[in-house]
N, C-alpha and C positions, 0 to 999 in steps of 0.2 A: 566545429573544428577540432579531431582528434587527430594526432601526430602521435607517434610512436617512434623511440629512438629506432635507428637504425643499428646500433651495435648492436651484438650478442654479448647479454653479460647475464650472469646472475640478476643482478638487478638493476632496473634502465626504470628511469621518468612515461611521464603519458601526460603527455598536457591536455587541456583544455580550453580556448577563448575563441574566439571570431579573427574572420581571417578578409583581407582583400591582395586584392593586383592592380598591381598599378603596369601602364605602360605607358603613361606617357605624364605632364602634366610640371607643378611646383614642385612640387613632395617627390618625384617620382624624381626628377631635375637634381633636387637638398641632396639624395641618398648617391647620387651616381658621383657627383660634384666630392663628395664626400671621400668616398673609396681611392681619388685620385687615379694617380698613373695604373694601378691594378685594375680598373676595370679593364682597359687597352688589352688586358692578356686575355679575355673576354666578349666575345658575341652578347650583349643584356636586352633580350627584348621585355621582360617581363619581372618585378619588385614584385616579392609578395612579405606580403606585414601579416604580421599575427600579432593581434595583442592575447598574452596567455594572459588569464583567466584563473586557472588553477592546475592543480601541481600532483601527479596523485603518483605512489608506486606502483611498479607493475613488478609479481614477483612470483616468476614460475614457482610450479611447484614440485618438480621434478628437484630439485633443491632439497626436498625434504623429506627425499630418498634418501639422502647423504652422499651421495654419486657430485665431484668437484664440477664444476667451469669444464676442463680440461676433458672428461671421461662422458660428459656431455656431448662434446663438441666432437669429440673423436665415433662416437656411436651413431651422428647424424651425418658423419663424414662418410663411414661406412657406409650408412643405408645410398647416400646417394651414390659412390658407388656403386653396389649392390643391380642398382637400380639399371644403370648406365652398361653393366654388364650383361644382368639380361637381354638390351635391346640391343649387344650385339650378339649375341647367341642367336635372339631371332631373326637376321641376315639369313 
């Protein structure tokens, strides 16, 4: 199972391991109990457990060009805006 951090940053970690989904049973109840009152704020139907067996850095080659994180972010914001503008022009 591979998991990638959803956070867009210059450097993130990639995690590799095995996982399981709990929907009932003693371990499920133990975890729910551990979080106490906080569990009442949400409807929790399943808990995903991941045993992390390997952590590796994930580095985007775009940063080798010397651009900053803000410049990369703005490039993508402009890109998505342009797609929305093109969509408006089609109507």
